[in-house]
Residue, then its C-alpha position, 0 to 999 in steps of 0.5 A: m180056040r184059036t181066039i182063047d190062045g190069042r188072048a191068052r198069049g197076049l196076057i201072059t205077054a203083059w204079065v211079063i212086061i210086068n214083072l220086066f218094068v214094075l219091079p225095076l222101077s221100085f228099085a229107082t225109086d226107092r233110093p238111097s235103099p241099102a239093096a241099092l246103096d253099097t256099104a263103103e258109100m253108106h259109111t262115108v255118109v254116117f262116117q261124115s255125120f258123126a265126124k261133124v262138130v258144131p260150136a256149143r256151150q261150154g259145161a263143167h266139163g266142156l261140150v261137143s256137140e256131134g251129130v249122125d244123120g243121113l240115114g233116114g232113106a236107109r230103111g225105105s222099100g215102101s214102093f218095092l213092097i207095092s211092086l211085089w204086090f203087082l208082081a204077086i197078082a200078075s203071077l196069080y193071073g198068069a198062072g190061071l191063064l197057064a192052067s187055063l191053056a193047059f185044059s182047054g182042049s179037054k172036055r170034062g167040064i165045070i171040074e176041071v175049071q174048079f180045079n183051075w182056080v184052085f191050082t191058080i190060088i195055090i201057085g199064086a200063094l206060093l209066089l206071094v210067100f216068095f216074094i214076101s220072104i224077099v223083102n223080108k231078107q232085104r230089110q234084115g240085111a239092111d238093118l244089119t249094114v246100118s247097125s254095123i256102120i253105127l257099131s263102128d262109128l260109135n266105137s270110134i267116138l267112144v275111144g275118142s272120148k276115153v282120151s280126152t278127159g274133161t270134154l263132154r259129147l253131146v251125140q245125136f244119133p238115128e233111131a236104134t237101140l244101144g246097150f251096155s253091160c260089163d263085157e260089150y255094148y250093142v247096137n240093135g243086138i249087135p255086140k263088140q266087146i269092151k275088152e279092157r275099156t271101162i265104160f260105165a252106163p245104163d243097160s239101155i240108152k234111148g232117145e236120138s242123142l247120149l253124153v259121153w265124157a271121161e275122168d282119170w282114176g288114180l291109185p293115186f298114179k293114173v291107172t285108166n280112164f273111166l268113161y261114162v256114157t248115159s242119155p239125157e232122159v235118164r233122171y238124175v236126183i241128189y238129196n241134199l238134206g236141209g242143203g247142208s251135205v258137203l257130199a251132196r254138194e261136191l257130187n252136184e258140182t263134180l258131175p256134168a252140168e249137161i246130165t238131167k239132174e236136180v238137187v232136192t233139200d227137203l224131204n216131202d219133195l223127195y216124197n214127192l218127186p213128180d213123174q217127168n216121163n223119163y224111162k229111168v231115175r236114179i236117186v242118190l242119198f247120202g249116210y242113210g245107213d240100212s234104213v229103207p230109203p224114202i218112196p217117191t208115190d208118184l214115180m213108185n207107181s208109174m214107173p216099172d220095176g227095175e227103172l226107179t233105183v237108189i243108191n246109198i253112199t257112205v264115206t268112211s274116210s276122205p282127205e279134207t280138201s275133196p269129202l268125196d275122194g276117199y273110200g267107203r260103201i255104196d248100197w243098192w236099192e231097186k223098185e220091187g212091187t210098191g217098194f225098194a229092195l235091197r240088191g247088193s253093197s259095194p265098196f268105193i275109192r275116188k270120187e271118179s268110182v262114185h260118178a260110176a255108181v251114179i251112172a252104172e245099171d245096177f250093183e252086178t255091173y259096177e262091181c264087175i267093172m270096178e273088179k277089172s279096174f283092179q286088175h289093171a291097177n295090179l299091172v300098173a303097180q307093178v311097173y311103179l314098183n320096177r321104177s322105184d326099185t331101180l331108183r333106190i337102187w341108183h339112189q344108194d350111190h348117188p346122193p342125196l342118200r335119203c332118197a334111197g329110203y324114201h323109195d324104200t318106202a315106196r316099195t312097201a306101199l306099191n307091194a301093199i297096193i299089189a297084193n290088195t288089188e288082186s280082189y275087190t273087196s271093202t277090205s282090200v279098198s280100205d287098205v288101198f287108200t291107207q297106202i294111197q296116202s303114204l305115196n303120196e307123202n313119199n312122192d311129195l318128200l322126194e320132190l322137196y329134195s330133188c329126188s326121182l319121183i315115184y310117180 
């Protein structure tokens, strides 16, 4: 009996030693695990990576390359798992020894021995489940920490890009799932509200990089900056029939050279577009009317529904200097089965909103963001109305008197813009475009006669 007790005590002592030394050793060899790396330190690593800017080639919008790295070890916990297996096995054996001690003085024979092993298995299984749950919680906490940091620094990049119009940024990211909608964007499912910002993007960004740039949008005074976000793995195909479409040519020239785009001039080439393993493909047509778009056979067979889309742009009116900088209608088509289904039609105004339609995920998202843009335009127009009204009153007592007349005409146009930006419809867009031309003419006359300008 003493021999059994001595052996048991020795083995239980070894079990305790394993618990005390193997588990801490796993943490020591698993740096930089988020469990051992505090948030402030990790934030420093990620933020420094975000801020790292390297020289890059200059494209149509200017290119700035940025990167995010240093997170490779943030998800590792392999040795921790191994240590838990050691701990579970040791616990299983130790529990069996404890049970043996408890029943060692009994004379009940074989039944007690079998019960000992059943008891051992149950206790060991419970310990194993407990320790596995600890691992899962640690991993979830690590993912949450990393995602929150990426989300915070992504927000900084989006804010910086919005105020830096004309510069395209190529941002390198660690492995993460980025998504965008009308009202929020998210990293690995963690959302952040967009609020008043206007961000046009696919609903998901895949790969290890994204392209970000911004453009001014005005009616004609500046209203806001449109921010565009896309991935190099999204493919854009512009159909320029016979190479003679000035609209297709202008779109190709005004979109950044760094996005994955191509121009197709032959209809047969459009039908035979090859699959290049892009997870999204957007085809852009001009003046195709209500007809069903051409169906690229290879892409139709290989891509899932919703990931192959077509927009058809019809321009109603535009200035001669920029055929795309007018207003009109955009029809949205989407792959459904073996063909295209019409999802909706939406107006556009100014070429920046055409770029927005090319980049935006779908009809609903585009309309939602343009409605927010019109609401913002309404507020800005009210500010310019107050300004023009004040200048009109001042010029009534200060020559030249004709300046007051120009500001009076401007008040009429601004009131019309305010009334028509209450909603985003084809009728309201048409009237706003008419008032834009009136404001431009009056502003030119005010400048000609050295009057105070409207904007």
